[in-house]
N, C-alpha and C positions, 0 to 999 in steps of 0.2 A: 322544397324545404329550405328555409333560410340558412345561410352559411356566411361566415366572414370571408370577404373577397381578398385577393392579393393586395389590392389597394389599402385595405384596412390593416392587413398583416404587416405590410411594408411601413405604414405610418407608425405602428407600434414598435417595430424593430428600430426605426430611426430614433425614437426617444428613449427606449429602454436600454439600448446597447446590449451587447452579448458578452458574457463571461463564461468561458468553458471550464473554469475552475471555481469551485464554491468559495464564496466570500461572505462576510457579514456586512449588511448594509448599514446606513447611518444610525439605525436604532437597534442594531445587533441581530437582525434576522438573517439566518443563513439563506443565501440566494445563489442561483446558478442559471446559466442560459440567459433567456430574455425575461428576467424577473421571476423565475420559477422558485417557489419556496416550499416548505413542508406542508403548506395548506393544499398543495397539489399532489400529495402522496398517492392518491387514487389513480393519478395519471402516470407519475414517474415510477411508482412501485418501489421507491427507495427513500431513504432519509438523507436529506441534504445536510452535509456536515463538512468539517475541515478535511481536506485531502481528496474530496470527490471531484472527478473530472469527467467530462462528456465530450462527444464529438459535435461538430457543427450540425450534422444531420439530426442528431438527437435533440439538440437545442431547438431546431426548427420544428421538429415533430412534436415535442412537448408544448411548445408555444401554440401551435395550431390546435392541438387537442384541448388545451386549457381554454383557449378563446371560445371554441365551439361548444365545449361541454359545460364549462362553468360560467362564462361571462355572457355569451350570446343569449341564453335563456333569461338572464336578468333584464335584457333589453326587449326581447320578444314577448315578455309577459304583458307589455303595454301595446303590442302590435294591433290588437283589436280596436284600441282607442285611436291610434295614430296612423296605422297602415304605413309603416316605415318603408322608404325605398332603400336600395342597396347602399347608397352613400350615407344616408342617415344611420343605417345599421352599423356600418364600419366606423363612423365617427363616434357613435355612442358606445360601441364595444371597446374602443380605445380609451374613452373616458372612464368606463366601468373598470377596465383592467387597472387603471391608475387610481381611481377613487374608491371603487368597491361596489357601487350600484348607481342607478339613475333615479332612485326613489325620491331623494331630496331635490335633484335637478328638475324633475318633472312635477314635483309636489304631488307624488303618487298618482300621476296621470291627469292632473287637473289643469296644467298649464298648456298654452298653445305652443306650436312648434316655434313661432317667432320668439316667444318668451324664453323657451328652452335655449335657443341659439344665443340669446343675449346673456342669459344666466351662466352659460358655460365659462365665460371670461372671468367670472368671480372666483373660480376654483384654482387659485394660483399660489396658495400658501400651504406650507407643511410645518407643523409645530409653531404656528403663528408668524412664520417668516415667509416673505414673498420671494419666490425663486424665478429667475429669468427663464430657466428651462421649462417651468410650468406655464409661464406666460406664452412662450412659443408654442408649446403643445396645445394649449387651449385654443389659440388662434388657428392652428392647423386643423384641429378637430372641428372647430366652428366653420371654417372655410369649406371643409369636406361636407359637413352637415348641410350647408346651404347650396352646395353644387347640384343643380338639377340633373336628372338622368336624361341624356339626349339619345334618342333612337338613331342609329346609324342609317344613312340614306341607302346604303347598299345592302342593308340587312335582307336576308332572303325572305321573300313572301311566298307562302305556300299556295300552290295551285292544286285545287281539289279535282279529283277525277271526274270527267264529264262536265266540267265548268269552264267558262271563259277564263283566260289568264287575268289575274287582278292587275290593278293599276300599280305601276312602279314609279317612284319619284324620279324625275320631276314631272311625269306625265299627268295631265289633267283632262277632264271631260266636262263639257257643259251640260250634257244630258245623255239619256240612253241612246238617242240617235247618234250623237257624236261618238259615244263609246263603240257602237257597232260599226260605224264607218271606219274608225281607226283600226278595226280588226278585219276589214275587208268584207263586211256584211251589209246588206241593205237594211233600211229601217222602216220599210213599209208596213202596212197593216198585217200582211201575211206573216212576216217574220216576228213582229211584235206579238201577234196572237199565239204563234207557236211557243215563243219564249214564256209568255204569260201562262199558257196552259201547262207547260212543263214545270214551271216554278210554283204553280198553285198546288202542286202535289206535296210541297214541303211546307212546314209550319210558318216560317218567317213571312212569306208573302200573304198567306191566309190571315195571319195576325195583323199585317199592315192593312189589308182590306177591311177587317173587322173594325179597326180604329177609325177608318174613313166612314164606315157605315154608322158607327155610334155618333160620329160628329155631324152626320147628315151631308157628307161630302162624297159619298160613293156614287159615281155616275151609273145610271140605269140605261143600258143600251136597248135599242129596239130589237124585237125578235127573240126575247128570252122565252124559253120553254117554261110552262107551268109545271108544278110538282105533279108527277105521275104521267107526264106526256112522254 
């Protein structure tokens, strides 16, 4: 299940700032913590007004709950269209937390990711005035949005019971013979026949053989038994 990561939360914290005492923003809305208002009453369970104070821990708790409960769904409703990665999710949740939604940004899911990234930079005004803080925020969100997810080379690779250990970066193999030799096994007909027979009990190998058969590329060895033999 998707969730806003620490990278996304930290990005939002950087631009929202934290106020542990309630204050009125530039348009008179009572606000506390990292931009929490009375629209978040279902999360805070209280009314934000003059004199209200909270702890740092509460501010962070309310922010995380607000992001995941209110704003993440506004991004994920387009996931079937875009298949967002984690960086894209984090960037768009930050955008949504500031703007309200990504409906206009995505043109209701009709724009490409490239266009979305470009359009982000246009949302730098409030009340018709351009703000440097919004320019910086949009650039940071766009940069995160465009950052690819890189798989760590030392990421653990699962070894299934009864199977050969999988390749681990930077190990490479030219073919199955090379693979077996690097694990201390011979690659003669006997071993290959045993491996083929064992793995033909499972679906993937049978599926691969069927593909070859359909394409007329399945080799027919001598000595095959006829059905019923």
